[in-house]
N, C-alpha and C positions, 0 to 999 in steps of 0.2 A: 505495500502501498505506501503511493506517494506521500511523503515526508516532508517539513519544513527544511529539515538540517538541508534538503536538495540543493536550497535556491541558494544563486546566487549574485553579487551586485557586479558593476561594473562603470570604470572609470571616463570613458568616453566623454561625459558631461563636464569634469573636473579639469579642461585644460589650460585652465586660470586660476588652476587651487595645487596646494601644494600634495607632492604620494602623500604625507604625512597628514594631511585635512580629510583626504579620502578613506584610507589607510583606517583612520582613528573615527572617522566617521561610520562607519560599517559595522567598525567594531560596537560603536554604541548603541546601532542601534538592533543589534542581534546578529549581525550574518556573520558565516563563518567562511565562506567560500568567494573566492575573487575572481573574475575571468579576467585577466589583465588585459589593457591595450595600449599597446606600445609606441609610445607615442610623446614627443617635449612637452610639457617638461618632466613628466614620470620615467621615460626611458628614452635613449639618445640612440639612433640607428649608425650614426655615425661617431661615433664616440668608442673607447674602448668596449667591448665585450664585458668580458671576465672581474672587472674592480665593480662594474654597474650589475652584474649578476650579485654579486656575493653583498653587495649595497641594499640591496631588492629584496634577497631570500631575509639577511636579517632583520627586514622592516616588519615584513609579512610576519617572521617568527616575532619582533617583537609586541606586535599588535593580535597575536594569538590565530589568525588566518591563514588560511588556504588555499594558493591560484590551482585552481584546478581547469584553466586553459588559458595560454598564450595569443592572442590575437594582433598580431603586428600590422598597424594601421596600415592599409592599402585601397583610402578611399581621395585621402588627401594629399600623400608620397606621390609621386609620379610612376609609380608599377603596376605592369598589365601583363599576366603571361601571356596573354593570346597576342599582345602587340603586334603588328604590322614590321613594324623597326626591329628587326633583329637588334640592334645596339640597345633598345629599351626591352625587351625579353627578355634578352641576357642579366640585363641588369636585372632584371625582375627576377629571375631566376634565384638571382646569387641573392638578392633582398630574403628570399622564402629562406634559399639555406642556410644564411645567417638565421633564420628565425625559428626553423629548426632547431639548430643547436642552441639557439638561446632559451628553446622550448625545454631542453631537455639542461642546461644547464642551471636553471629556477626551479627545476625537480617535478616540472608539470609532463604530463602524459598528451597535452594537448596542443595541435597549433589550428588554428583556424582558416583554410585559404578560400579564397572567391574563385570565378571563372574567369575573369576579368572583360575584354570586350571585342572585339574587331570593328573597324570601319565601316561606318553603314551603309560606305556608297562599294564596298566590295561583295563576293558572294562570301554567305554568313559559314559557306564552309570548309573556306579558308581557315577563317577564324576558328571555327572549331580543330581542327587536324593543330595550331600549332597552342591551344589551352590543353588539349587530350596530349600534347607531346612533351608541353612544361610542368602538365600534373603527373605524368610517368614517372619524368629526372625528379621531379621529389619527391614522389614515393619511393625511389630509391636512397634517396638519402635521408626520407622517412626511418623506414626501416632501420639502415645504418644508428639511425640517432636512437631507437625505441621510444620514438614520438607518435601519433596516430593526428593522421590528416583531420580534422573536423572540416570537412567540405559544406560548402552552404551557398543555394541560390541568391540569385538577388533578384530584384525587384524590376520591369521591364525598361524603366531610363536609366539602368545603372550599369547595365547589360542588353547584348541582342543573342544571349547564347544560352546560359541555364538560369532560364526563368518560371519553373512549373517543373509536374508531375514526370511529365515525357520525357523533358530535355536531361531532368536529372537520373531518370532512368536511361541514358542514354550512358551516361559518363560512368554510372557502375556499371553496367552491362563491359563496357571495356578494360576494367579490371578486377581482378581477384587479389584484393592484399589486404591481412589482416591490419593493416597499418594505413585503410584509408576509412573512413568510413562519415556519415552527415551530419552536418547540422540545418534543422528544422527550423527555420523565423517563421511565427505567423501571421509574420508584416505582409513581405510576400506572399508567403502562403494563399492568405483571405486574399490578397489583390487576384490570383492568378483565379479566383472562382474556384480557391480545392479549403481542403480541410486537414486538421491535425490528421486526423483517423486514418486521412486517404495517404500519408506518407506513413502513417504509420503499420497499414494494408498493406502498402505495397513493397517497404524495406523492413521491416520488422525490427530485428538488433543488429542491424545495419544504422542504426540511426545513434548516434550516442553523445550527442548533443540539443540543449535547444535552446531555443530565443524568445522567450514569453512576453510581445509586447501587446500593449492597447494600440489601438489606430483607429483611423475613419474611411476604407480599413487601412491605408497608408500612417506612416508616422510612427515614431516610438517613443509614442506616449506612457508616463504612468495608467496603471489600470486607474480606471475609472472615469477616465479623460478621455477615450477612445467611445467606439461603437464595438469592440471585438466581442463575441459571446466567449468569457471565462468558462464558465461552467463547465460549455462543452469539450473547451482546451483543458480544463482539470483533469472530466472523464475520459478524456482519451489517453490520459497522464495515470492513471491509476494506478498500473503495476508497473508504471517504468521506471526503473532503476539511474540513472546517472541526474548528471548537473543540472539546472535550469535556472539560466543567466535573464535577470530583467537588465535589459540595453535598453534603459530608458535615457533618453537621446537628444531628444526633441529640443532646442536653442531657451525655450519659453520657460527648460528647469532654472539656465546657467545662472542665476543671479540666487539663487536653495535648494541647490542640489538637495542635497540629506531629505529635505520637506520630500521629494520627487519618488524619493528611496521608500520613510517613509511610508506616503502611499502606496506604494507599491503591497508591500510586505500587511498592510491594514486590508488592504482589497480583497488580494490572495489569502491571507490568511482566517477570514470571516468563512473558510469555505474549511476550515483546517480545527480540529476538536483533539487537546493533546499533543499537539505538534504531526497528525497523521490526517490523512483527509478523510473526510464523512459525509460527503456526496457519495 
């Protein structure tokens, strides 16, 4: 039965706050788990990794928190594993290779990866080939590092590749590696007219991570501020044993992000009794 200790917070809303402020806030709210978004000022991909890994591990330990997934920034930084320009794709593969090694260095066993996108004025199949080739290269690195890639679909304005269940099915049919699993985000799922249950029916235990976000249906809102069917999501997750991240990221919460995460916990927590799902 789903338990509240499976939920995690993410630091994407805290790009104008110190890492200590975020970790202290989440610890005070009662979170035990963090999905760590790798971006400045909390992590600098362009600086030496080893000293940063040690410092961040120590900070997590200080606040009694566990890193359950490392998510390298892949929307602001100019990295795209499906890029037509070979120099950009090469740099992107190097970037995510570093991310996989960072994940291992942080002591977590998952790194989030998205499919990238192709130029809209070229045949989509060309971008598909590049994205799949890059993914295969990164799977080999993940196997060496003992890290599992949590592969996440995107919304249609973010990618022209993997944006719904059929396109994700193509990726998962291509690779048969225990180091490639699925992260399902409720926002692109509902935007595609699909349900969380559709994904569990199709992929079962290949789903290794969840982003549980409210929206209208788009947006990454705090629960209660959108129109998504939280009860239906939770019923689907009744027997799920992995981690679930509140990827609350809407800029409207930037001036008081702790309040947004408190709202997530309060709204979702109403469906739990003694820590366990009660519906």
